N, C-alpha and C positions, 0 to 999 in steps of 0.2 A: 378463783381462777380455775382450780382443778375441777370444781363442779361444772363450770361452764364448758370446759374442755370435754368432760365426760359426756355431757348432753350433746354437744356438737359431734363428737366422734361417733356416738351412737346413732345420731340422726342422719349424718351425711358421710361418715367415714373419715378416718384419719387423713388420708391423702387429699381430701377435698376441703380441708380446714386450714385457713391461714391464721397466723398468730393474731392478726388484726381483728379477725372475726371472733376469736376467743376473748380478746380484750374487750371488744364491744359487748359481747354477751355477758361478760363479767362486770360490765359497767366501769371499766377503767380505761385510761388513755392508752393508745397503742404502744407508746414508749414505756409505759409503766410495767407492762408484762415482762419486758426485758430486764427490769430491775430484779426480778425473781428468777427468771429462766432465760438463759442465753439463746435457746433455740426451741423449736417445737419438739425436737427429739428429747431434750432435757425435760421439758414439761411432761411429755408422754411417759418418760421413765418415772417421774415423780408420781404421776397418776397411777401407773402400773403398780408401783410399790405400795401406794396407799391402798389400792383395791386388793392386792395380794396379801398385804398384812391384815386387812380387815377379814378376809376369808380365813387366813391362818389363825387369827385370833378366835374366830368362831370354832374352828376345828381343834385348836390347842386346848380349848376348855374341856375337851373330851379326853380324860386321862384313862389309861388302862386300869382296870381293876380285876378282881378275881372272878368276874362274870364271864371271862373268856372272850374270844375273838368275835363270836356272834353278837354278844351284848355290846361290845365296843363298836362293831360295825353299825348296829342300830343307833347308837348315840351319834356317830359320825354322820350317818345318813340324815337323821333328824336335824343335825346342825347344818348340813347342806340345804335342807328344805327351808330352815329358818333364814339362812343367809340369802337364798334365792328370793324369798318373799320380802325380806327387808331391804335388800340392795340388788334388785334385778338388773339395773344398768351396770353396776360394777361387775357382776358375774358375766353379763353379756360382753362387756368390754374385755374381760380376761379371756373368755373362751371363743369369741366370734371374730376376733381381729387377728391379723397377721402382725405380730410384734417383732418379728425377726429383722425388720428394716430399721429399727431404732433402739432395741434393747441394749443397754450398756452392761458392763461386767457386774455391777452391783445388782441390777435387776435379775440378770441370769443366775447369779449366786443365790438370791432369795428364792427364786423359782426352784432351783435345784435342791435347796434345803427342804422345801415343803414337799417336793416329790420324794426325796429320800425318807422323810418321815412316814409317808404313805407306804413306801416299799418296806420299811421296817415293820410296820403293822402286819403286812402280808407275811413277812419272814417269821415273825413271832407266831402267827397263826399256823404257818406251815410246820414249824417246829413242834407245836402242840397237836398237830394232826387235824386241826379245825378248818384249815384252808388247803385247797387242792394244791398239788405241785404245779410248777410252771414258773416262768420268769416273773418275779414280783412286779416289775414295771409294766409288764403286759397285763397282768391281772388288775392292777390299779387303773390302767387305761380302759379296760373293759367296763369297770364299774363307773368311773368318772365319765367316760364316753356315753354310757347309758343315761346317766343323770343329765348331762348337757344335751344329748339328743332328745330326751323328753321335753326339756325346756324349749329347745329350738322348735320342736313340733307344735308346742303350745303357742309360741311367739308367732309362728307362721300360720296359725289357725287350722292346722291339720288335726289337732287333738286338743280337747279341752283339758288343759293341765292346770291343776291347782294343788295346794298343799295336801288335800285329802287324797288325791290320786297318787302323789309322790309317796305319801306315807303308806298307802295301800301296796305300792309296788316294791317296798323295801325288801320283803322276803323273797320276791322274785329275783331282784338284783343280787341279793345275798347268794342265790343259787349259782351265780357265776363264780363265786369263790368257794362254795362248799364242796368238799370232796364228793365224787360220784357215789350215789347210793346213800348218802347221809341225809337225814331229814332236815328240812329247812325250819328248824325250831325258832319260834319267835320269842325273844327275851321278854320277861315280865316288864310291863310298862312301855313296850315298844309298839311297832306297827303290827300289821297282820301277818 
């Protein structure tokens, strides 16, 4: 049912999808869907958490090591590229929809925890001098906004975006975090 909901939300938008359409797309009776989810909002929260946890799982596989913030950023960026290639609908659902109309406290807490982890990465880099000063949440938004913006440009046909281009742009986006005047050194085994 979640896969059917994801496909429909992506194709026609959350507001334009009735539970009966989700049930039909999933191949179940209209009443059956209510056995699992009391409402479309509850279903959307389950889908949101599934997608958010899948993204977090990809990113949490990136553990800090002694390679520093630049190396860690490279691993995170490549994890985002991998996730975007493997689960484009999930990433699009997370980033291109207005979730504020239905997110419950559990979904908001999960999102906040993931955002806090990203801000902690920035703070660690700021303490070591590898990341410029500034509000960590703003710097995270710049980086992730760049990534999502590139994907959106590709989806809309304005830019041919693929894994090779995203990998190539890694060091450019790192420049948003690097202190002014500091070279954009590419870690071994990373992008350009």
